[in-house]
C-alpha positions as CSV (number, residue, x, y, z in Angstrom):
1,M,14.6,-51.7,5.4
2,D,13.8,-51.5,9.1
3,M,15.7,-48.8,11.1
4,T,18.5,-50.4,13.1
5,M,18.8,-49.9,16.8
6,G,22.0,-48.0,16.2
7,R,20.1,-45.6,14.0
8,R,17.4,-45.2,16.6
9,L,20.0,-44.5,19.3
10,R,21.7,-41.9,17.1
11,D,18.4,-40.2,16.3
12,L,17.7,-40.0,20.1
13,L,21.0,-38.3,20.6
14,A,20.6,-36.0,17.6
15,S,17.2,-34.9,19.0
16,G,18.9,-33.8,22.2
17,T,17.5,-36.6,24.3
18,F,19.7,-37.2,27.4
19,L,20.0,-41.0,27.7
20,H,19.7,-42.2,31.3
21,L,20.7,-45.9,31.0
22,P,19.8,-48.1,34.0
23,S,22.1,-51.2,33.8
24,V,20.1,-54.4,33.5
25,Y,21.0,-58.1,33.4
26,D,17.9,-60.0,32.4
27,P,14.8,-59.5,30.2
28,I,12.3,-58.6,32.9
29,S,14.5,-55.8,34.3
30,A,15.0,-54.5,30.8
31,R,11.2,-54.5,30.3
32,L,10.7,-52.7,33.6
33,V,13.1,-50.0,32.4
34,Q,11.1,-49.6,29.2
35,Q,7.8,-49.5,31.0
36,A,9.2,-46.8,33.3
37,G,9.7,-44.6,30.2
38,F,13.5,-44.7,29.7
39,E,14.4,-44.1,26.1
40,A,17.3,-46.7,26.1
41,S,19.0,-49.2,28.4
42,Y,22.3,-50.9,29.0
43,V,23.8,-54.2,29.9
44,G,26.9,-53.8,32.0
45,G,29.7,-56.2,32.6
46,Y,29.6,-55.7,36.4
47,V,25.9,-56.6,36.7
48,T,26.2,-59.6,34.3
49,G,29.1,-61.0,36.3
50,A,27.6,-60.4,39.7
51,S,24.2,-61.8,38.6
52,R,26.0,-65.0,37.8
53,A,27.8,-65.0,41.1
54,I,31.2,-64.5,39.4
55,T,33.0,-61.3,38.5
56,E,33.1,-59.3,35.3
57,P,36.7,-60.4,34.5
58,L,35.6,-64.0,34.2
59,L,32.9,-63.3,31.7
60,T,33.4,-64.6,28.2
61,M,32.2,-62.8,25.1
62,T,29.5,-65.3,24.4
63,E,28.1,-65.0,27.9
64,Q,27.9,-61.2,27.7
65,V,26.4,-61.3,24.2
66,A,23.8,-63.8,25.3
67,V,22.7,-61.7,28.3
68,A,22.6,-58.5,26.1
69,E,20.7,-60.3,23.4
70,A,18.0,-61.7,25.7
71,A,17.6,-58.2,27.3
72,A,17.4,-56.4,24.0
73,A,15.0,-58.9,22.5
74,S,12.5,-58.2,25.3
75,V,12.2,-54.5,24.6
76,D,11.6,-52.0,21.8
77,I,14.2,-49.5,23.0
78,P,17.9,-49.4,22.0
79,M,20.2,-51.4,24.2
80,L,23.9,-50.5,24.7
81,A,26.3,-53.0,26.2
82,D,29.6,-53.3,27.9
83,A,32.1,-55.1,25.7
84,G,35.0,-54.9,28.1
85,A,38.3,-54.8,26.4
86,G,36.8,-56.1,23.2
87,F,37.6,-59.6,24.4
88,G,41.0,-59.7,22.9
89,E,43.2,-58.1,20.4
90,P,42.0,-56.1,17.3
91,L,40.9,-59.2,15.4
92,H,38.9,-60.5,18.4
93,T,37.4,-57.0,18.9
94,M,36.1,-57.0,15.3
95,R,34.3,-60.3,16.0
96,T,33.0,-58.8,19.2
97,V,31.5,-55.9,17.3
98,R,29.8,-58.2,14.8
99,A,28.5,-60.5,17.6
100,F,26.8,-57.6,19.5
101,H,25.4,-56.1,16.4
102,A,23.9,-59.5,15.3
103,A,22.4,-59.8,18.8
104,G,20.4,-56.6,18.2
105,I,22.5,-54.3,20.3
106,A,22.7,-50.6,19.3
107,G,26.3,-50.0,20.4
108,I,29.1,-51.0,22.8
109,H,31.9,-49.5,24.7
110,I,35.4,-50.8,24.5
111,E,38.0,-50.0,27.2
112,D,41.7,-49.7,27.5
113,Q,42.1,-52.4,30.1
114,L,44.3,-55.5,29.8
115,Y,42.6,-58.6,28.5
116,P,41.9,-60.9,30.2
117,K,40.7,-58.4,32.8
118,R,41.9,-58.9,36.4
119,A,39.7,-59.1,39.5
120,H,41.8,-56.3,41.0
121,Y,40.0,-54.0,38.6
122,H,37.2,-53.9,41.2
123,K,39.8,-52.4,43.6
124,Y,40.3,-49.6,41.1
125,Q,43.7,-50.9,40.1
126,V,44.2,-49.5,36.6
127,H,45.7,-51.9,34.1
128,G,45.8,-49.6,31.1
129,I,47.3,-50.8,27.9
130,P,49.6,-48.5,25.9
131,L,47.8,-45.7,24.0
132,D,48.7,-46.9,20.5
133,E,47.4,-50.4,21.3
134,F,44.1,-48.9,22.5
135,V,43.7,-46.7,19.4
136,T,44.4,-49.6,17.1
137,K,41.8,-51.7,18.8
138,I,39.2,-48.8,18.4
139,R,40.2,-48.3,14.8
140,Y,39.5,-52.0,14.0
141,A,36.3,-52.0,16.0
142,C,35.2,-49.0,13.8
143,R,36.2,-50.9,10.7
144,A,33.9,-53.8,11.7
145,R,31.2,-51.3,12.6
146,D,31.4,-49.8,9.1
147,E,31.2,-53.2,7.5
148,V,28.1,-54.4,9.4
149,D,26.2,-51.2,10.1
150,P,27.7,-47.6,10.1
151,D,25.0,-46.6,12.6
152,F,26.3,-49.1,15.3
153,V,27.7,-47.0,18.0
154,I,31.3,-47.4,19.2
155,I,32.1,-45.8,22.6
156,A,35.8,-45.5,23.5
157,R,36.3,-46.0,27.3
158,T,39.4,-45.2,29.2
159,D,40.0,-46.2,32.8
160,T,43.2,-44.2,33.1
161,C,41.5,-41.2,34.6
162,R,41.1,-43.1,37.9
163,E,44.8,-43.0,38.5
164,F,46.3,-40.3,36.2
165,G,43.5,-37.8,35.7
166,L,42.3,-35.9,32.7
167,D,45.8,-35.2,31.4
168,E,46.1,-38.9,30.5
169,A,42.5,-39.7,29.8
170,V,41.4,-36.9,27.5
171,P,44.2,-37.5,24.9
172,R,43.1,-41.2,24.8
173,I,39.5,-40.3,24.1
174,N,40.5,-37.8,21.5
175,R,42.9,-40.2,19.7
176,A,40.1,-42.8,19.8
177,A,37.8,-40.2,18.2
178,E,40.3,-39.7,15.4
179,A,40.2,-43.5,14.9
180,G,36.4,-43.3,14.5
181,A,34.9,-43.6,17.9
182,D,31.5,-42.0,18.2
183,M,31.4,-41.3,21.9
184,G,33.7,-41.4,24.9
185,L,33.6,-42.6,28.5
186,L,36.1,-41.8,31.3
187,F,36.0,-41.8,35.1
188,P,36.5,-38.3,36.5
189,R,37.9,-38.4,40.1
190,D,36.1,-35.3,41.4
191,A,33.5,-32.7,40.5
192,D,36.0,-30.4,38.9
193,E,37.2,-33.1,36.5
194,A,33.7,-34.1,35.8
195,A,32.7,-30.6,34.8
196,A,35.8,-30.0,32.7
197,A,35.8,-33.3,30.7
198,P,33.0,-32.7,28.2
199,G,34.7,-29.4,27.0
200,L,38.0,-31.1,26.6
201,C,36.9,-34.2,24.6
202,D,36.2,-34.2,20.8
203,V,33.3,-36.6,21.1
204,P,30.1,-36.6,23.3
205,L,30.7,-38.2,26.7
206,V,28.9,-40.8,28.7
207,Y,29.1,-40.6,32.5
208,V,29.1,-43.7,34.7
209,Q,26.9,-43.2,37.8
210,S,28.5,-45.8,40.0
211,R,26.4,-45.9,43.2
212,G,28.3,-47.4,46.1
213,N,31.7,-46.8,44.6
214,R,34.6,-46.9,47.0
215,D,37.0,-44.4,45.3
216,G,35.1,-41.2,46.0
217,R,33.9,-40.7,42.4
218,P,31.1,-38.2,42.6
219,L,27.5,-38.9,41.9
220,F,25.3,-36.4,40.0
221,S,21.7,-36.0,39.1
222,R,20.6,-36.4,35.5
223,D,20.0,-32.7,35.2
224,E,23.5,-31.8,36.6
225,L,25.2,-34.1,34.1
226,R,23.1,-32.7,31.2
227,D,24.1,-29.2,32.3
228,M,27.8,-30.1,32.3
229,G,27.5,-31.3,28.7
230,Y,27.2,-35.1,29.0
231,V,24.8,-36.8,26.6
232,A,24.2,-40.0,28.6
233,M,24.5,-41.6,32.0
234,I,25.0,-45.2,32.8
235,D,23.3,-46.0,36.1
236,A,25.6,-48.9,36.8
237,Q,24.5,-50.6,40.0
238,V,21.0,-49.2,40.7
239,V,18.9,-52.1,39.4
240,L,21.2,-54.9,40.7
241,A,21.9,-53.4,44.2
242,T,18.3,-52.5,44.8
243,A,17.0,-55.9,43.8
244,F,19.8,-57.6,45.8
245,A,19.0,-55.7,49.0
246,A,15.3,-56.3,48.8
247,Q,15.7,-60.0,48.2
248,R,18.4,-60.4,50.9
249,D,16.1,-58.7,53.5
250,M,13.1,-60.7,52.4
251,L,14.9,-64.1,52.6
252,T,16.4,-63.3,55.9
253,E,13.0,-62.6,57.4
254,L,11.5,-65.6,55.6
255,R,14.1,-67.9,57.1
256,E,13.8,-66.4,60.6
257,R,10.1,-66.0,60.9
258,G,8.7,-68.4,58.2
259,D,6.8,-65.5,56.7
260,V,7.4,-62.0,55.2
261,S,6.0,-58.6,56.0
262,G,7.5,-56.4,53.3
263,L,4.5,-57.0,51.0
264,S,1.0,-57.5,52.2
265,P,-1.2,-60.2,50.5
266,A,-2.8,-57.4,48.4
267,D,0.7,-56.2,47.4
268,F,1.7,-59.8,46.3
269,L,-1.5,-60.1,44.3
270,R,-0.9,-56.8,42.6
271,A,2.8,-57.6,41.9
272,R,1.9,-61.0,40.5
273,Q,-0.6,-59.4,38.2
274,E,1.9,-56.7,37.1
275,I,4.5,-59.4,36.3
276,E,2.0,-61.3,34.2
277,D,1.0,-58.1,32.4
278,L,4.6,-57.3,31.8
279,I,5.3,-60.6,30.1
280,G,2.1,-60.5,28.1
281,L,0.4,-63.5,29.6
282,D,-3.0,-62.4,28.4
283,D,-1.8,-62.7,24.8
284,H,-0.7,-66.2,25.5
285,Y,-4.1,-67.1,26.9
286,Q,-5.7,-65.6,23.7
287,I,-3.6,-67.7,21.3
288,E,-4.3,-70.9,23.3
289,A,-8.0,-70.0,23.3
290,E,-7.9,-69.7,19.5
291,T,-6.0,-73.0,19.1
292,V,-5.3,-75.8,21.6
293,E,-7.9,-74.6,24.2
294,R,-10.6,-73.9,21.7
295,D,-14.0,-75.6,22.3
296,D,-14.9,-77.9,19.5
């Protein structure tokens, strides 16, 4: 039996590999992440929603699963995904686990937000559900995990730290761990909370590197987070924001001048070749040469 992506992810963590996870939203960005040498990647709700010119709270489960499946299918490295609030109550959350697993995803995180999620989430308004409801949702997510693949990774995420600090967030992570969660994710408000959190939680923690955040949440290097005791870092906006800024500037110049200066003709030629190499166009040529383009 082939090793599942969940097993591969667990093996990476067991080996001590710190997982730096750039958040992607399409197959070509996922393939670029793999090409750059990252051991795993991630599909976030923020980037999926934004890439579709809506917001994460408007995403449906099937939309997020489809994006994650397409990205995961384009690479050979494990892919984690944002499963929001499980897209419903415990019964719905169990279906969510099965759907992401069937899509080839290695694991998901499930948060303690209201469902449906509100757009005010992006203004850092915490809509945390009661602790017992969150724990129940995680317990049933883990039940679905154990039914389909015990190696599928369940990450319990709490957003309550944003407003109430570690005193509220840490017990939620630890109760979720008791319910079967494999890892935890919270949002420390400052450097002291970030440093303290790994030692207070009963499961390994993932840090969210949210570049451009407006609530003062600190940013750390990969080495700094590893030294604090985190085992993974989601780089949440780095791919989307960089691509957005580059395309915005290029299109502005193209409209104003009718031409672009950011890339020279030689740069465009090289980039086009790299794109074709990344998608395996030579392999397509070879198959056609052996079949429909073959000289009789």
